[in-house]
C-alpha positions as CSV (number, residue, x, y, z in Angstrom):
1,M,106.8,92.5,93.5
2,A,108.8,95.0,91.4
3,I,110.1,93.6,88.1
4,E,113.7,92.4,88.2
5,I,115.5,94.2,85.3
6,T,118.7,92.5,84.1
7,D,121.3,93.1,81.4
8,A,119.5,90.4,79.4
9,N,115.9,91.7,79.6
10,Y,116.6,95.5,79.7
11,E,115.7,96.1,76.0
12,E,112.5,94.2,76.2
13,I,111.2,95.8,79.4
14,V,112.7,99.3,79.5
15,A,113.8,100.4,76.0
16,N,110.7,99.4,74.2
17,S,108.2,100.5,76.9
18,S,105.3,102.7,75.9
19,I,104.7,103.7,79.5
20,P,107.1,105.4,82.0
21,V,109.6,103.2,83.8
22,V,111.0,103.6,87.3
23,I,114.2,101.8,88.0
24,D,115.6,101.3,91.5
25,F,119.4,100.7,91.3
26,W,120.4,98.9,94.4
27,A,122.7,96.3,96.0
28,A,122.2,93.7,98.8
29,W,125.0,95.2,100.9
30,C,123.6,98.8,100.7
31,G,121.9,100.0,103.9
32,P,120.0,103.0,102.4
33,C,118.8,100.6,99.6
34,K,117.0,98.6,102.3
35,M,115.0,101.8,103.1
36,V,114.0,102.6,99.5
37,G,113.2,99.0,98.5
38,P,109.9,98.7,100.3
39,L,108.8,102.0,98.9
40,I,109.5,100.7,95.4
41,E,107.4,97.6,96.1
42,E,104.5,99.8,97.2
43,M,104.8,101.8,94.1
44,H,104.7,98.7,92.0
45,S,101.3,97.9,93.3
46,E,100.0,101.4,93.2
47,Y,101.0,102.2,89.7
48,E,100.3,98.9,88.1
49,G,99.2,99.4,84.5
50,R,100.3,103.0,84.4
51,A,104.1,102.6,84.9
52,I,106.7,99.8,85.1
53,I,108.4,99.7,88.4
54,G,111.6,97.7,88.4
55,K,114.8,97.0,90.3
56,V,118.4,96.5,89.1
57,D,121.0,94.8,91.3
58,V,124.1,96.8,90.3
59,D,126.4,94.0,91.3
60,Q,124.8,91.5,89.1
61,N,124.0,93.8,86.2
62,P,126.9,96.1,85.6
63,G,125.9,96.8,82.0
64,I,122.8,98.6,82.9
65,A,124.4,100.5,85.8
66,G,127.2,101.6,83.4
67,K,124.7,102.6,80.7
68,F,123.0,104.9,83.2
69,G,126.3,106.2,84.8
70,I,125.2,105.0,88.3
71,R,127.8,106.1,90.8
72,N,125.8,106.1,94.0
73,I,123.1,103.8,95.3
74,P,120.3,103.8,95.8
75,T,119.5,105.8,92.6
76,V,116.0,105.8,91.3
77,A,115.8,106.7,87.6
78,F,112.6,107.9,85.9
79,I,112.5,107.0,82.2
80,K,110.0,108.1,79.5
81,G,110.4,107.2,75.9
82,G,113.7,105.5,76.6
83,D,115.3,108.6,78.1
84,V,116.1,109.4,81.8
85,V,113.9,112.4,82.5
86,D,114.5,112.6,86.3
87,K,116.3,110.8,89.1
88,S,116.6,110.6,92.8
89,V,119.8,109.7,94.7
90,G,119.9,108.4,98.2
91,A,117.2,107.3,100.7
92,V,114.3,109.7,100.1
93,P,110.7,109.8,101.2
94,K,108.1,108.0,99.1
95,T,106.4,111.3,98.4
96,Q,109.5,112.5,96.5
97,L,109.4,109.4,94.3
98,T,105.7,109.5,93.6
99,T,105.8,113.2,92.8
100,K,108.5,112.6,90.2
101,L,106.6,109.7,88.7
102,D,103.3,111.6,88.7
103,A,105.0,114.4,86.8
104,I,105.8,112.1,83.8
105,L,102.5,110.1,83.7
């Protein structure tokens, strides 16, 4: 299961990571988020050890959502060295997500 990233554990998991991090910003009420969620779970298994794949519930963690300027969900952010290097907004195919992640590995 993808790692649940919260306002409390963000620094530990994301900011100090030596490997790329993918964050799925989502909410329980968001229909398109329900389409992206299973793709994120698959990526968590497929990229284990090479990238951190996490999820942020924007309703429960407004600090992180604000830090990244998230205005639309789902938004998937690709982070390397603590900086957002790419992102994807909306329900997109898995190949789009994996292509973006492969580019920063």
